[in-house]
N, C-alpha and C positions, 0 to 999 in steps of 0.2 A: 251203515250212511258216510260216516266221513271217508270209508276206502273206497265207495264207491264213489263220493266226488273227485277224489284225488285220481281215478282211473279216469273220470272223463276230462280233469283237467290234463292230464299225460295225454289223451288218446287224441285233442282238442291240437295242441301243442305238435305231437306227431304229422296229424294231416296239416298244419300250415306248414310244417319242414315240405314238406313229401309234394303239396302245389307248390313251393317258391320253385318257379323254374329257374329262366336265367336270370343274371343279375341285371338291374335295372343300367342302362347306357350304353353308347354304343360300341360293338365288338370291336378290338382293334382291328386292323389292315393297315399294312407301311403303303402310304401314298404315294405315287408312280415317282420317282425325277425324270428330268430330259436328261439321257446321255446317248451320245449317239454311237452307232454303230464300230468307229475305228479313228485312229488320229490319224492325222494326218499326214507324220511320215512316213516313209516307207522305207527304203533299204536305208543301210544296212540291217535295222530293225526286224525281230522275229516277234510271231505271237509264242506266249507262253505255252507250255506243254499244260497237262491237267495236275503234274505233281508241283507245275510253278505255284501255284496259287495259295495254298499254304504257305502261312508266315512262317519263315526257319528260325529267325532267331536271331542266331551268331550272324544275323548281315555282316558285319563291318568283319568278320574275318577272309571277306571277298578279295580284300583288297591285301591279303596275304605281307601282312606288316608287322613284327613280331615285336614292336613295340608299344604300336596301340592297343591288341589285343589285353596288355595287363591293365591299361589304362582305363579301359570300358569294363572291364571286371571290377575295377577296385570305385569306381564311380557306381555301379551296378549295387553295389554293396551298402556303398559310403553316402551317396545322393540324399541331403537330406528333404529334397523338394519328394521325390521316388516316397520317399518315407513317409512323407507325409496322404501321397497318393495311397498308399500301401493299408494305414489307417482308416482311410476314409473309406476304403474296399469294406474292409472289416467291419465298420458303422455298419454300410449298409446292407452288409450279410446278417448283423446284429438285428438290423431296423425289419428284414422279414421274417426273423423267429419274432417278435412285438407283434408283428402285423397277425402274423397266422396262428397268434393265440387267442385272438378275438373267435376262431373257428370253432372254439374248446371252449368248455367248462370252466371257471375257476372255482376250483374246491381249496374249503381250510377249515382252521379248526378254532375254536373261540371255547373261554373258560371265563366264568367271572363270580370273584365271592365279593359279599354286601353284606352290610348292617344297617339297618336304617330302625325307626322310629316314627311314628304316625302320630299324627296331633288330633288331640281327643276334640279340637274343636272345628276340625274342618267343617265342610258344609257335607250335611247328613246326604247319604245315600235313600234310608225310608225313614221317615215321618215317625214309622211308628217305633223305631229301634234310636236309640241313643247313640252316639260315637266315644269311643273308648281308643283309650292310648296304648299301642302293642309295639313290643319294641320284636324285634325276629332276624333270623338269616336269610339269605338267598344264595343258594349256590349252581350254578349253571355250570355244565360243560355239551357242548355239541359242533357237532358239523356242520359249514355254510355251504352253499352255491350258490353263484351266479351266472347266468348265461344270458346271453341277446341273440334270439330267435334271427338269424339273417335272412329274413323274406324275402328279400328284394335287392340283395348283395351288396347292402355297404362295403360288408366285413369283406365278402369276395373281393371286390373293386379297390379295396386299401392293401388285402396281397396282391392285389396283381399290378400294382401302382408300385407298390412296395420290391417286388420281384426283378419289374423293369429297371429303377432305379438303384438295384443292388448291380442288373448286367450293367448299366451304364456306367455305375462307379468301375468295375472290372474294366472295360473298355476304356475309359479316363486311364486306368493306371496302366494297361498296354500303352498308349498314346504318351503320356509321360514318359516312358521307360524308350519309346521310339525317339520320342523330344531330345530326353538324355541324351542318348546314343549320338543322335545325329546332330546334337551340338556337337558333342567331344571330339568327335571323329572331322565333322568340319573345323574347329576352333585348331586340331592337331595337324589335318592338311595345308591349314593357313600358318599353322607356323611351321612348319616342314619348308611348304613357300617360299616363308622370310627367311629360314635358311640357305633357302638355293638364292634369291637374291644378295643373298649376303655376302654368301661365295661368291661371286661373279665381282661383287665393291672391292671386296678384297684383292682377287687379281687384278683386276685392276688399279687397283693400288700401288701393287707392288709392280704392275708395271709403269706404271705414271710414275713413281719415285726414281725407277732406274729410269725413265726417258729425262726427268729431271737432272739424273745427275750427268746424264749424257748433254743437255741442253748448257748445263750448267760449265762441263768441260768445253765447251763448245765458243759458250762465251769471252771462255778466260781466252783461249785463245783466238779471240775476234772474229769466229765464224758463225754467231749466231749473236743477233740483235738482246737489245734488253727486253722489249716486248714480248721475245721470243721465251727466254726465261722469265716475264711475269704471267704470261698464260700457261704455260708451263705450271707452273704457281697454283696460279687460281684453281683449274682444275683440279690438282692436287687436294685442297684444302676443301674444294666443292663437293669431293666425291667423299671424304672423308666426315664432311656436313651427313649425307645424304648416309652413310654406314651408321655415324649415330642415331637416327631415326629410325632406321631400319629394327637398330637393337633394341629400341626404346617400345615400340609396336611389338617387333614378339616377345619380351618382357613381358608385356599386357595378356598375350595370348595365352601364355606361360601359365599366367595369375587365372586365366579363365578357365582355364583347366584344371588348376589345382581347387580353384571352388565347387568345380562338375564334378569333380574326385572327392570331394567331402576333404580337404586338405587345406587347412591354413597356407595362402599364397608364400607366407617364406620359406617356409618348409620344404620345398616341392620344387627342383628344376629338372629340365630336360635338356640332355647332351644335344647337339646339331647332329642332324642327317637330313636324310637325300630323300626325295621323292620316287618310287618305282616309276617304270618308265611305264607300264600297260595302265592303263583305266579300265576297269571292269564295267559291260556293255549290258545290265538286265537285260530281262523280255519283257515286254513293256504291256503283253496280253490285249485285253479289249475292255473300250472305261469300265464296261457295266462291272467287273473283277472291282473296281473301286469299289463298289457299296459292299464286299463281303472282304477285301485284304484290311482297308485303312481304320485305325480302331475311333479317329477322330467320328469318322461317319458311323461306326456302329454307336457310338454313344451319342449322335442328335438321334438316329433312330429308336433307340432305347429310349429315353428323352421323350420322345412321342409316344411312344406305347404308355409313360408312365401320367403324362398328362393326357389322353384319351381316358384311363382309368377314374382319376381325376374328375373328368365328367361326372362318369357313375357316382361316385363319391358325396358329388355336389346333389344330383337327379334324386337319390335315396331319401333325402329329408325330405322332398313332397310325400313321402308314405310313409305310415304307422312305422312304429317301432313296437315289439314286445320282445318281456324280457320276464324272464322267471327270477319271481322273489327270492332272495333267501331264503332256504328249507331246509329243514334237520331230519330226513325220515330216518326214524325208527333209529338214530345214531345221538341223539342230545337226551339227557336227562338234567331235571331242576331241581331243589329239594333246598327245603329248610335248616337239614342238618347233614353233616356227610354219613353221618353211620346210614341214612337213607337215601342218600343222591343215587347208586347207580341201584337202586330196587327198581322192580317194573311199576309200580305207581306212579315212581318219578320222573318215567319216560314222557318224551313230548317228539311231537314230530309241528311242522308244519307246510304248505305247499301252495303257492301262487303264484298267478301270472297277471305282467301291465302292461298295459297297453298305451301308447299315448300318439297324437297326433295335433298338431302344429292346423292351427285353424287364421293365424294372422300372426304376420312375422315385418309388416310392414315393406313386404319385398324384397327380403335379405335373403330366404331361399333364392328367389329368382335371378337375383342380381349374383348369390355363387356361382349360379349354373353358368351364368353367362361369364366370368372371370374363368371358369374351368375352360368355357368353350375357347375363351382368346386366345388361354394360355396353349392352347393346342394348336389352334392357327399361327401362333409364333412356333412354335416349336416345328410345325410342319416347313417355315418359311426356313427356320435353323437351319435345317435341314437338307431342304434344298438348294440353300446357297452354301453350304459342307461342301454339297456332291461338286459343285461348281468350280468351288475353290481348287476341289483335290485335283481336278480336269485340267484344272488352269496350271497350277503346278504341275503336274504330271506332263504337260504340251509344252511348258515352258522351260524343262530341262531337256528332253527330248531335241526339242530344235534347238536347244543349246549345246548341249552335247556335238550337236552333228556341227553346228558352227564352229564350236572349239575345233573341232576336228580340222576343219579345213584350215581354221587361223592357224596352226600351231606348225602345218603345213606349212604354211606362210613365213610364218614366225623364221622356223628353222630355215629356209630360206633364204629369209634376209641378214642372217645372223650368218652365216656364211659368208655374202656377198657383201656386206660391212667388213670383215675381216680382212677378205682380201682386197676392198676397198684402201683400210686402215695400210695392211701391206703394201700396198702402193704407195700410197701418202708419203710414209718414213721413207720409203725407199729411195722415191723424189725427192725428199727435203734433204736428204742423207748428200747426196749427189749434187746438191744445188740447183734443182729446176724450179722447184715450187718452196712459198716461203713455211712455215711453220703453225699460220692459222689452217691451211690444209691438213694437215696433221689432226692437228686438235679436233677439227669438224669433222674427220674421219674417227678419232678415235669416241669422240660422244655419241656420235652411231653406232660405234660396235658396241659401249654398253647401255647405249638403250636399247638398243636390238635385244643383246642376250637378258635384262630384264626382261624385256617382255614376252620374250619366249620361254622363263621362267612362270613368271606369273599367268601365261597363258593354260602353262602344264599346271601351275596347278590349280586354276579353273577347274578345269577338268573334274579334277578330283572331288572339288566340292561343290561341282555341278552333279558330277555323278551319286555322291553321300545323299545330293537335295533331290535327286530325283527319287535313291530307292527310297528314300524319307516318302515320299509321293505315292509313291506305289503301294506302300504299307511295311514296308522294314523287310525285305528279303526275296531272296528266291533259288534257286539251283542253279549254283555257277556252270556256267558252261565256257569254251576256251575262247571264244572270241571277245576281244576286248575294245574298244573304240579308234583302237588306229590300229587295228589290223587281227587279225587271226592267232 
C-alpha cells in the first residue's frame, strides 16, 4: 500500500510537470527603435563592407602611433574601473548558476544522534496505561531531497532574467573597455595637440627674443622709439605666460593618462611628440548597424530582456506552488542503537508533496506585477533613448570631421597668408616705411593662426576617436583619410 501511494504521488508530479507548458508572463521580443535609412552626409563617406560590422577590438592601432599602443595596452591591463566591470561580469555569470540551480533538486545528507529522557508525568496517551519514564538513544542517518515543481515557469523566468543580466554585464564590460580606450586615446591626442601649440609658442618666443634684440639695438642707435621696445617686450612676456598655461594643461592631461593606466600621476611622464598628418576615416555603414555594434545599445537591450523576464516572475505568484517535501527513499536509517542502525528493520523513507496558494495579500502580488511592468516600460524607453543618443553621436562625428576638414584647409591657408603679411611688415619696418605696431599686429596674427591650425588638426584626431567610439569601436582600416587618399 505504501509503495502504491508513493507511485501515485510520483505519477502525479510527473503529470504536473508534463502539462506545465510555457512559463507565465510575456515572451521577449525586442521592441522596434526608430532608425533612419542613412546618415545625412554623403561624400567622402562610404558604407561599411560586410566584414566591417564586426568589432575589431584594437581600433586605436589604425592611428599608427607607436607611443599610443603601449599606453592603451597598459590601461587595459591595469585600469581599476575595467577590473570592476570584469568582477561584475563574473558575478553576473555566477548568478546564472545560482538561478539555474532552481531547475534541479537539492540533494543533502543528514545525520543526528540524541539521548533523551521522557517524563513520567507527561499527559496520558491512553487512560488505561500509566506513563513511565524512559531513557533512550536516537540515531538517524539519511539523504534529503528538496525540489520545487516549476509548473508555471517562475524559476525558468528567473533563469531567463539572470542570463539576460549576465549578457548585459558582458556588454557593460565591453562598453567600459571602449570608453576607457576612447578616453585614453582622446587624452593622448589632446596632449599631442598641446605639444604642437607649445612648439609653436616656443618658436615664436625665439623669434620674439631675436626681434627684441633687434629693436633694442635700433633703439640704442636712435632708429626705434621706446614705444617700439615696450611693445615688443610686452609681446614676449605675453607669449611666455601663454606657454606656462599650456604647460599646466599638458601636465593635467598627462596625469589623466596616468590614472587611466592605473599608475600614480607622479610616476608617469610622456615626452613631447607630434601628431600624425593623416586622420583615419572610418566607414560609417548604416544607422541600423549601431544596434549590433554598440555595446551600450546591447546592454540596454539586454536590460529590457531581464525586465521582461521579471514580469513573468511577478505573475507566477498568482499561481500555486508545488514542492516535494524532504524525503529519504530507501536511503535512511533510524535506530536506538548504533549496532542495529544499518539493519533492515531500521530503514525508513518518506515521500510527500506540498501545495500552497495565496488567497489574500492586500494587493501585494498585483502591485509587484505593476512594478515589473513599469520597470520594463522604463527599460524600453531607456533603450530607445540610447539608440537616439548613439545616432546623435555618429551624426555629430560625421559632420564634425567634414567641417574640420574644410576648416583645416582654410587654417593652413591663413597661416601661409599671415606668414607673408608678417614678412612684409618686418621688411617695411626695417625700411622705415611702417611703424613697429604693424609688425606686432602681424606677429600676433601669425601666432594666433598657427595655434588655430594646430588646434584644428588635434580636434580632427579627437573627433575621429569619438566617431569610432560612437560607431561601436573599430573597423577594417582603409587607405582613405580625412585629408585625402
